[in-house]
C-alpha positions, 0 to 999 in steps of 0.5 A: 557271541551265543557260543562264546556266551552260552558258557555259562550257561543257558542263553535265553536270548540275544539282542545286538543292536545294530545301525538302522539303514536309513541313518536314524539313530539306534539306542544301543549300538555298540552294546550286547544284550543277553538273557540267561534261563537262571540267576546262578548262570548269569551271575557266572557270567558277568565273572567271568567278562568281568574286565575283559575288553 
């Protein structure tokens, strides 16, 4: 994920929520949260991923 998303700019943080081993619900399962170093990188990522599954 970091390699593919890093093509748009410098990533500061990548968070991919995982299921809790004890079965408790965890918010954000099935989503990926990206933090870029600057607004321009974020804008390129949004445009690049728009419409992709």
